[in-house]
Steps between C-alpha positions, in 0.01 A plus 500: 500500500258265320653205686452678837146586416412141392667357820301744716183401320580132548558556869171689536309222324672236721402695810138535374477125434655424844247735668206338323615153596560617855148650512355173371679298763395748769135480378521120534636531856180686606254240378296296748319235308360313804526540870412684813644829620446747785502871443513827689377814341566860597312786327633862540269775404629858479205625716558243787791518747502120563480219237211264480636140566337171404614137485380170364577221256457413149495170304578443127361203309517477119524877461200547731544694820341504846575828677400498868547797738492384860583828676370756583170386330439161340429494124564252218516521126537227243636581152396212280533505119552884514179559695496633861265340755444645849438272793184581697345368816125534524300434817206269431242315717717198497822688591761658282509425123827555315509591134694694242364802306645590160640855499477729199857603410721587210763262362778736618413435864550123454828584319621702798402226751665231282820706476521572870413156638626260243774704331345430162592804292295550185737695274206639305377666826833622646818687390773312685841640609772338703580716801778277636570126532217458753231742373280566200307830432165469328304787348146427384422508130128448564313827506275421795791368711714807412224728640549326838863377514811681390762239597521140627831388642560117544803391699630163612552492868813402701346167607391207273137540391480872610381774270429867545257709299473878511203651320506879446169647392446817295458711819847374630338279772683171542408146592783272608422123499748244636425145387654187648429168328454222767404206280571411135202269465142487616317237704161361385340726761678809352389404147142455612495871599511586127159331449243784516189292437 
């Protein structure tokens, strides 16, 4: 009986180690350290019969992110050194002036954006569970984030460079984001977009 119990315990420990290694490998597969990707986003609210759809692109450079929505309305955010900057166009006498305005946010917002768009998972911010060989489930540890989000599901897509993210908020509304990486490196012009001054 003691031998059976010790073998069962050894099998459970081996399975636990395998699952942790598997989770680590899966986490590494999600990371985008540099590159360009397109995305489509579909938000489903319980009070609306049709989802709200948007699309655009994002760029990653040295853990900084440019997130640009092209449709239905243009907007652009830069996340640089854990600060969020919003792109603004202002009409002046000389024409249109472009500049970035720093947004007041909480660190958990940057954590969410980093996780969704770069696959960087801060284990101090998320409880991570392997759903299957393609998907991770993340539950926020951060109090502010937990008030807004109940679950974040990250899945590798069928195609190379494709990822799917499903965000479920505390009201059971969902946001599905499909990301497709199109380039693994940035041109000088792409890198220049990260200069906000």
